[in-house]
N, C-alpha and C positions, 0 to 999 in steps of 0.2 A: 483451657483446651477447647478448640472448636470442634465441629463435627468431623466425621471421617472424610478424608480427602477423596474427591472425585476429580480425576484428571481427564479433561476432554481436549484431545488434540485434533483440531480440524485437519482435513486432508493436506492443507498447506504446511502444517507443522507435524505431520505424522511421525517422521523419523526422529526428530528431537524429542517428541512426546514419548516415544518408546524408550529412548535412552534415559530420560528423566524418570520414567516409571521404574526402570531397572535399578537406578541409583536409590530412589526412595525405598524400594523393596529391600535393598541391601542394608540400608541404614535402619530400617524399622523392623527388621527380623522377618521378612517375608510379606506376602500379601500382594494383591493386584489392585492398582489404583486407576489404571487406564480404562475408561468406559468407551465401548464401541460407539462410533458415530458415523453417519452417512449423510452426504449432501447430493442426492441424485437430481438430475435435471430432465425436464421434458424436452421434446424435440423443438419446442418453440424457444428454448433457452431459459425458461422459468425454472425455479429450483425450490427445494425445501430441505429442511434438516430433520434427521431422525436420530434421537438418542435412544440406544437400545437397553438402557437400565434406568432405574429410578434414581433421582438425585435429591429426593425429599430430605430436607434438613442436613444435607451434606455440604461440605466446604468445597465449592466447585472452582477449579482453575482451568480457564479456557485458553489454550495456546493457539496463536494464529501468526502466520508469516505472510504479510501482505505483499512481499516482494517475490514470492515463489512463482516464477514464470514457467516452470516445467509442467504444470498441470493444464490440461486442455478439456474442452467439452464440445459437443456437437450442437449446432443450432441451424435449423433449416438445411440440414445436410452438409453444412460447412464446419470445419474445425477452427475453434477459437482458443487462443491462449488466455488463461485467467489473468485479469488485471488486478491491481490493488483494490479497485472498486468492487470487483467480484468477490475477492476474499473478505472484504469488509461486510458485504451483504451476507455472506455465509456466517460470519461471526454473529451478526444480529439474529439470523435464523436460529443459531444454536442457543442464544440467550432466550429467544422466544420459546424454543422447544423445552427449556427447563420449566416452563409453565408457572413461574413464580413460586415454586416449591423449594428451591435450594435455600440452604441456610445462609449462605453468603456466596457471591460470585466475584471472582477476581479475574480480570483479563490480563494475560501475559502477551503483550504485543511488542516484541523487541524493537522493530522499526515502526515508529509512530506514524500511523496512516496520515498522509497529507501534512506531515510535520513541517515541510518546507513552505506550505501555503498557510502561513501563520499570522500574517499581518497585511493590512491594506495599504497600498500606495496609490490606488485609483479606484474606480468602480469595479470591484472584483469580490469574489466569494472568499469567505474565511472557512475553508473546508475542514481544517483540523479542529477549530472551535466548535463547528456544527457537530462533528463526530463525537467529541467529548460530551457535549450536552445531550446527544442522543443516548449514549451509553449510560449517563447519569439518570435520564428519564426512564430507561429500561430496567433500572434497579441494580446496576453494577455497583459493587461496594468500593472497589479500587482497581487501578490499572498500573501494571508494571511495564516500564519501557526503558530502553537503554540509550544513553547518549543522545538525548532529545535535542533536535536542532536548535530550539529555543525553549529553555526550561520555564520561561514565563507562561507557557501554555497552561501550567498548573493553576494559574489564576482564573481560568475560565470556569473551573468547577471546584470552588473552595470547599464544598460539602462532600465531594467524592475524593477519596484518596488517590493520589497519582504520584508514583515514585519514578524519578529520573535516576537510573542506576549507572554508575561509571564502571567500565570494564578495565580501568587503568591497572588494577592488580594483575589481571591475567596477561595483559600486554607486558608488564614488567617481568613476570615470571617467564614468559616466552623468550623475551630478549636476553635476560640474564642466564637462562638455561642454554640457549643456542650459542651465545658468544661469551667465551671465557676470557677474552683479551681486552675487554672494555676498561677504560680508566674513567672512573666516575668523578671527575672534577671539572671545573670551569675551563681549564686549559686544554681539555681533550674531548669535551662533549657539550653539545648544545641542543636544546629543543626548539623546533621551528614551527611557527604558525603559518600555514599557507595563505591565510587571509585574516582580517580583523575579527571575524566571527569565531575563530578557533583559539583565540588568545586565552580564554578561560581554561580550556583543557591543558594548554601548554604551560601556563603559569602553575597549575596544580601539580603537574608532574615535575617540572623544573625545580619547584620549591622543595619537593621531597627528595630529589636527587642532589640538590644543592648546586645547581649549575645555572648558566645564563640562558636567556631566550632570544630569539630573533623573530621578525615578523615580515611577511610579504604583504604589500598593499596592492589590491587589484584596481587598476585603472580600467574603467568600463566605458563603452560607447552607449550612452543613455538615449541616443537618437534611434536605436534599432533594437528589435527583440528577435532573437534566434533561438529556436527550441525552448521557448518560454522564458529566457533570461536575456539580459543585456550582455552582449559579447565582451570578453576581457581583451583589452588592447595590450596591456603589459603588466608584469609583476615587478614592483619596486621593493627593494629590501631595506628594512630598518633593523639595525643591531650591530654588534661588534663583529669582528672578523671571524669567519668560519674556517680559515685556512688551516689545514692539518688536523682538523677536528672531525669526530663522528657527529653527524647531524641526524636528528630524529624528527621527521615531519609528522605532525599529529593532526588528524581531522576526523570528522564524524562519518563521512562517507566518500567513497570513490564512485562517481557516476560514469561519465565518459572517460575521465582520467586526464583530460587535457591540462587542467590547472595544476594538479599535483605532479604530473610529469614535467611540466614547465618549471615548477618550483625545484624539483630534483635536479633538472638539467642546469639551472642557474647556480645551485649550490655546488655542483661539481665544477662548474666553470670558475666559481669563486675560490676553489681550492679545498673543498671539503674532502676529507679522507674517505669516509664511507657515508652513504645516505640510506637510512632505513625509513620506510613509509608505514605509519600506523594509521589504520582506518577501521572504525568499528564495523561499518557495513561496506562490503565490496560488491557493488552493483555491476560494474564493468558493462555498462549499457551499450558501448560501441565495440564490444569484443576485446580480445586480448592481443591482437596483432601489434598495436602501438606499444604495449607493454613489453612484448617480446623484442621489438626493435630497440626500445629504450634500454632494456637490460643488456642486450648485445652490444650497445654503444657505451655501456658503463655509466649510464645516467643514475642508476640506483643499484643497491646491493640486495635488498630484501623487502618484500611486501608482507605485512602482517594484517590480516583481517579476521574477524570472528566467524564462527559457524552459527551465529544467531539467525541468519537468513540462508536461503537456498544458495548452494555453491555448485557451479557447473563442474561436471567431471573433469573437463579439460583444464580448469583452473587448478584443481588439486594435483594435477600432473606436472605443473610448471615448477622448475627447480628453484625459482626465485620466490615461490609463494610459501607462506607459513600460515596454517589454519589454527587460530587461537580457540581452543575448546571452552565452551561456556555451559555445558550440560550440568556439571556439578554445581555451578553457581546458581542456575535456575532452580535446581533441586533444593539447594540450601535456602533459597528465598522462600520457596513453598513450604518446606519443613518448618522454618522458623515462624512464618506467619501462622501456620496451622496450630502451632504450640502457643500462640498468643504472645510471642516475644518480639522485641524490637529488632528491626532490620537495619538500624542506623549504621552499624559497622560494616554491613554488607553493601550498602549503597554508596558509601564514601570511605573506602578502606585505607585511609591515609596512614594510620599507625602500622598496619601490616606491610605497606609498601616501604615505609621508612626502615622498618626492621630488616626487610629483605635487602634493601640497598646497603645498609650497614654490614650485614652478614657477608654480602658479596665483596665489599671492600676489604674485609678481614681475610 
């Protein structure tokens, strides 16, 4: 048994921190685990973090959502939206405010900061690796993240615990609860990878469902860079026929949405019966209008993303959107770690998914 839980939810993760606190209190017979924290800013834009209670010898869990764009601050009289860089700086301030007295510090960062800037292809920064080394040097014991873009980032800090947690169980629960007419066999269902990077996630789920996979290959124009990436010229499909089948497209994030919508459109043109889109993180960086048009055109049937990051109110109002709740999962991770028990079954819940699929078939 570790020290008493101290839950510190930075302003970016305040709401999910409150929900996790209520769940832990319910499970543990009462008590308050959430510690008040503030991150005020000066008019120059500089900031500090203030923790309002002692964390000496306590088991500290710091929650941060680096994708929360709803928060703003004033700098030189102008209003600025907080960026992932701002949220990460607040996280470091909170660690520093603990003053080295905490028994153990675990960072819960659902969307791994700079997770897409994970490897060098030219003279460029390795931002994610720098972040992990900084947290290790600041005394962080472990980091919990979800559906990391490249799990090999764990190799950067072999002496600091880093867990890459799959939300596949929650997606399975959501799908099988919402749709009672699915036929879970290779003749009626396929899992689709929108690009080669998503094949690991797709193979994991398809193996547990006992169905086949397909994959789209992105042909890019490597002579140009637009919005930080080489633009996609076309998506080419590899796999068996999807005609008459339900297709489930699985990816780690939806950014602008161009690629996943093009994938969905092609699947419908290839004869797919229904197209469901699974994405751990729904960023929707270019707004929702293109999704509205695609849904109206029948290009897809439902979008599932988690509430691990900030969700715009207008997104929650869309009829095609389903929010996959992860609050209890985070609470279970914290509760299990604090008791000194293994979280292996929580990070890769293969057996629970298999049982759920078999129960659905029956």
